[in-house]
N, C-alpha and C positions, 0 to 999 in steps of 0.2 A: 766309079773311077773314071778318070779321063781316058779318052781314046787316043791320046797323043802317043807317038812312038816312045818306047822306053829310052831314056838317055837324053831326049830332047829337052830343052829348057825354054822358059817363056819369061817375058818381062814381068816383074812383080806388079801386082795390082796396086793402085795408089792406096796409101793408108787412109782409113776412115777417120776424118778429123774429129768426129764426135766421140770417138773411142780412145784415140791416141793423144799423147801430149801435144801441146801447141807447137813445139819446135821439133817434133819427130819427123824425119824424112826417110825415104827409101830410095836408094840409087838404082839405076838400071841393072847393076850387077848384083842386086839383092842385099846390099849392105845397109843395115839400119843405122841411122845417126840420131842422136838425141842432143838437142841444143848445139848442133855442129860437131859433135864428137862421135866418132865411129864406135859402134857397139863393141866391136872386137878390141878396140883400144881401151875401152872402159873395162872390159873383162881382163885384159892383160894387166891392168893396173890394180883393179879391185877384186878380181875373182868372181866366182859365181857360187851360189845365187847372190844377186845384189839387187836392191831396190834403187832405181835411178829416178830421181825426182826433179822435174822441170820447175825451177824456182820462178821463172817468169810466168809460167802458166798458173802457178799458185797465186801469185800476186794479181794476175789478171782476173782470176775467178773471184778473188776477194773484192776487187773493184766493181765487178758486175753486180754483186749483192748490195754493196754500199750505194752505188749509183742508182740502181733500179728501184730499191725500196725508198731511198731518200726522195727521188723524183716522184714516185707514185703517191707518197703520203704527204708531200709538201703542200699540195692544194688543200688538204684537210687541216693544215696547221699542226700536224703531228710529227714528232721526231721519231726516228727509228734507230735502235741499237742493234748491231749485228754482232752476235757472239759466235766465235769460231768454236765448234764442238770438239774439244780436245781429244775426246775418246776415239775419234776417227784416226788420228795420228798426231802425236804431240812430241816435239823436241824443243830444245832451247832455241835453235835457229828458226824453226817454224813459228814458235810463239812470237819471236821478234818480228818476223815478216808480217804476221797477222796484225800486230800492233802498228807497225809502220804503215800498213795500208788502211788503218782506221777501224780495225776489228777489235772487239773485246774478246775475252777468252772464257769459255765455259769449261769447268772441271767437275769431275764426279768422284774423285778420291784425293786423299792427302798427297799421293805421289804426283798426280797431275797438277795439283796446286803448287807443289814444290817446284816442278819444272817451269810453270808459268812465272813464279816469283823469281827463280834463277834467271829467267830471260829478261827480267826487269819490268814485267807488266805490273803496273800499280794495282794494289789490292782493290781499289775502287772500280777497276775495269775487269774484275774477275768475278765470276759466279761460281758457287759450289752447290751441287745437288747430289743426289744419291739416296737410295731407299734405306740404307742402314749405316749412317755416318757414325763413326766412333767418337767417343768423348774427345780424343786427341785431335781428330779432324775438325770437330766443331771449335775447339780451343784455338787451333792453328788458324782457322778462318777468321775468328774474332781478332786474334793477334795481328793478322795481315790486314784487317779491316776491309774484308772483301765487300764488294758493292751489293751483294745479295746472297743470302743462303736460301735455297729452295727447300722448304720443309716438306716432308713426304708422308707424315702421319700425325695424328693427335698427340701421340706420345712424344714425337720429336718436337712439337711446338713447346711442350713443357720443358724438354731437355735443353733446347736452345735458349729458352727464357731463363732457366736456371744458370746456364753458362754465362749468359749476359749479365745477370745479377752478380755472379762471382767475379766477373771482369770489370765491374763498376760501370757497365753500359746501361745506365738508366737516365730518366729525365730527358735532358736535351740531347743525349747521345745514344738513342736506341739502336738496336741491330736491325738493319733492313732485311726483310724476309719476303718471300713469295710462297704461296701454297701450290703444290703440284696437284693438278686436277685431272682425273680420268673422265673423259666426256662420253664414253660409250661408243666411240667411232672405231670400227674395225678396218684398219688400213695398214698396208705394208706388204713387202714382197714375200714374207714367210711368217708363219704363226709366231716364231720366236722373236721377231722384230716388229710385231704389231703391239703397241704399248698403251693404247687408250681404251681397250675394252675392260670391263669391270673385273673379270676374274684373273687378275695378275697382280704382281707385287708392287707396282708403282702407284703412288699418288692416293688421293682421296676421291671417291666416286661422286659424281653429280647425283647418282641415284639416292633416293631417300633423304635428300637434303644434307648429305654428309659434307660435301664440299662447302656449302654455305655455312654450316656449323663450324667447320675448321677455320674459315676466314673470320667468323665472328670471335672464335676463341683467340686468334692472334690479336684482335682488337682489344681483348681483355687483358693483355699483358703490356704494361707501360714500358717494359724493357725492349719491346719489339715494335718496329715500324712496318706496317703492312704496305708494301709497294704494290702488290697486285697478285694475280693468279697466273700460274704457269701450266702449260700443257704440251704434250708431245705425243702425237698419235701413231707414230711408227716410223719405219725407215724404208728407203728405196721406193717411195710413192711417186707414181708417174702422173696421176690425175689430180689436177688442182681442185677439183670439186670437193674432195674430202677436207682440204684445208679451209675452204669457204664455209662448209657446214660447221666445222670445229670453231671457227671464228664467231659465227652466230651464237653458238652455245656459250662461249666464253663471255661474250658481250651480254647475253641474257643473265648469266651468273653475276656479272658486275652490277647490272641493274637490280637484281634481287637483293644483293647486299645493300645497295643504296636505299632501296625502299624499306628494308627492315631495320637498318642501323643508321641511315643517314650518311654513311661513308661511301664516297665514290672513289674506287681504286684508281690511282693515277696511271697504272701501267698494266699491260697484258703481254705475256710472253706466249707467242703462238708456235714455238718449237721449231723443229726442222724436219728432216726426213725426206728431203727433195731428191728424187731419183736421178741417176746418171745412166749412161749406156755402157754396158759391159761387152756387148757384142754388136756387130754392125746392124743387126735387125732392130735393136732397141733404140728408142728415141728419148733423150734426156729431157727433163722438165724445162720449159722455157722460163727462165727467171724473170725477165722484164714483164712478160705476160702474167706470171704468177703474182708479181708485186702489184700490178694494176688491178687484177681480179680481187686480191685481198683488200686493197685500199677501197675498191668500190663497195665491197660488202661491209667493211667497217664504217665507211661514211654513211651508207644507207641505213644501217641499223642504228647508229648513233643519232641520226636525224629522226628516225621513227621514235626513238626513246626520248628524244629531247635532251640528250646528254652531250658533254664534250667528248671529243675523240681522245682516247688514252694514248700515252706513249707506248709504242709497239717495240717489242724485241723479238728476234728470231735467232735460230741456232743452227745454221748450216755447218756441216762437217764434211761428210762424204762428197757433197756437191761442190765443195771447194777443192779438196785434196785428192779425191778419188781418181780422176782422169789425168792427174799430173804425173803419175808414176808408172814405170814399166819394170817388171821383174825379169832379169836376165838369168837364164839357166844354161847349163851345159848338158847336152844329150849324152846319156850313157847307153844302157842296154836298149836295143830295138828288137822286139820279139813278136813275130806273127803268132796269133792264136786262132786255131780253127774252131768255129762255134758249131753248135748242134745242127744248125740249118745248112752247114757246109760253107758259110761265108767266113771270111777272114778279117779279124780286127788286129791291127798292129799296136802293141803296147810300146809307147815311147817313154822311157824312164828318164827323168831329169834329176839333178843333184840337189833337189829340195823337196817340196811337197807340202803336206799338211802342217808342217812346223812353221812354214813361212806364209801359208795361205790356207787357213782352216775353213774358210767360207764354203767351198764346195762340199766338204764333208758335213759341215754343220747346217747349212741352209740349202744344199743342192744348188748353189750359185753357179752360174754359167759364165765362162770366159772364152776369149778367142786367143789366138797365138799366131806368130809369124816366124819363119826361119829368118835369122837376123844377120848371118855372116856371109851369105852367098845366094845366088839364084838357084832355086831347086828345080827339079825336073818338072816338066809340064804334066807328066802323069802323077796323079795323086792317089792316096790310099786312105782307107778308113782307119783312123787312129784314135787312140785314147792316151792322153798325156798323164802319166802317173809319177808319184814321188818315190823316195827311197826308204820309206818307213815300213815297219812291220804291221801294216794294216791293209786289208783288201780295199778299204774305203779311202785309201790315200790317193785320191784322184784330183788332178788339177783341172783337166778338161775331159769330160766324159766322152764326147764324140766330136771329132773335127777332121776335116780333110787336110792332110799335110803332104808335101812332096814325097813321092814314093822312094826317092833316093836319100831321105834323111838318114844320118849315120852318126855313130858315136863321135863326139867332139864338136858337132854342130852346135850353134847357139840358137836358143829358142827364146823369144821375147813374148811375155804375156802383159798386155796393157791393163789399165784401170785397176791397179793394185795399191793405190795410194791410201785408200781407206781400209782400215782393219787388217791389212797385211802385216805390217810390222807391229801394230798395236796388239794384235791377238797372237803374235808369234810365240812359239814355245821351244823348249829344249827336248821335246819328245825323242826318245832313243839317243839322248845326249848329242843331238845335232846342234851345231852352233848357229845362233840367229844371225841373219845376214846384215851387212851394213846398209845404211841409207846414204846415198851419194847425191848431192845436189849438183845440178848442171845448169849453167847459164852462160850465154855468150861465148861458147867454145871452151869454157873452163869447168873443171869438176873438183869438188871437195867433199870429203867425208863429213857428214854432220852427226851421224850415229855410227860408231865403229863396229866392225864385225866382232862378235864374241870369239874368245879363244878357249882352248882347253884349259889354260891356266885360270880363266874366269870360272869355269865349271868346277875345277878342283879346289879353288879357293873357298867355295861354299861348303865343300864336303870335309867335315872335321874328323872323319875317320872313326 
């Protein structure tokens, strides 16, 4: 704890720009503002919990990926498509912003596909993947004429081909597909989000020539057009080296297919998973440097193999939307708990929790927080921010120093909640899912409204 006298205050520390949204500011009196709007004013209008999303920040992050990868691969004569990974957070407004900034949209369920289509994203600019697509999802993708279906297994190759025949997509109008490949690379912030090792549900493994056989199987279906191979090695990866190794493996697979069948795949999707900063100590991956590193590897390997450089696609999601959003909570119960060693931890309960941010419970994810409505005391206390659910694991932040005078009614702001907060939100304990409020240039508007009790009861048929 701080040695400052009880009751004294201090000027708030500056917000860490790599964690907080682009247009987040903190005044000398401790009032947080988002895109020029005071947090207290946002709470007065929209309530808590609420996700507050900085639209300008989202658009800026989209442009960073477009500009960085386009510039890096242009000297190789290669084009790059940037797909926004909708699983991180997707709404009609966000899908529109993505398209307006030059992004395509990657979906993995029929629901995500429906949102992208409702937003006016052309089918040709949408991808559909997933390890267990239903017949109706495949049919909907064909009806929408999506730009690619990422097939995930040998069985799915046959199912998509059968659906294509039933839809009359043969001859000069084949269905464009990619094959998802697991390259054996173990990367990601947690075992559950490491997705390219062999012993898991996604894709077809490089091991034993399975991926090569799957690609050849696609070539055997005249109803299908093989665009290329797709890979995704994990999420929240901070080290570019893993992406470089993955690119080498994918280019090697491309050459193996060419040498055995004569077909040179025109495209490779190198996935996403680029890490962001959730706490001040973390460092987000540098996107321009990543783009240059990947372009260097791709160019070098293609030169060594004597092949043309393929069209490249990538799928950032969290790294675009993650740091755009702050969750605002109202503090409720503040309860000191004496531990076995005689130390005291103060449990600070907020009016949300694992229903609006499951990542700490699911992945042991770490976050930071700030008092958002006033300057707190200079004296701090060892605190744990918890939610209101009937679970001891309902923890938002396991350990954090907060002002010792934090009290019921205060506002607490948790940054970097744009990815997977609202998308993985639930109604556990029949808690209502929060709204998503977009802020830009001093104006705020709801883009996903707060659920109501009427919404819950409408689903219950008694």
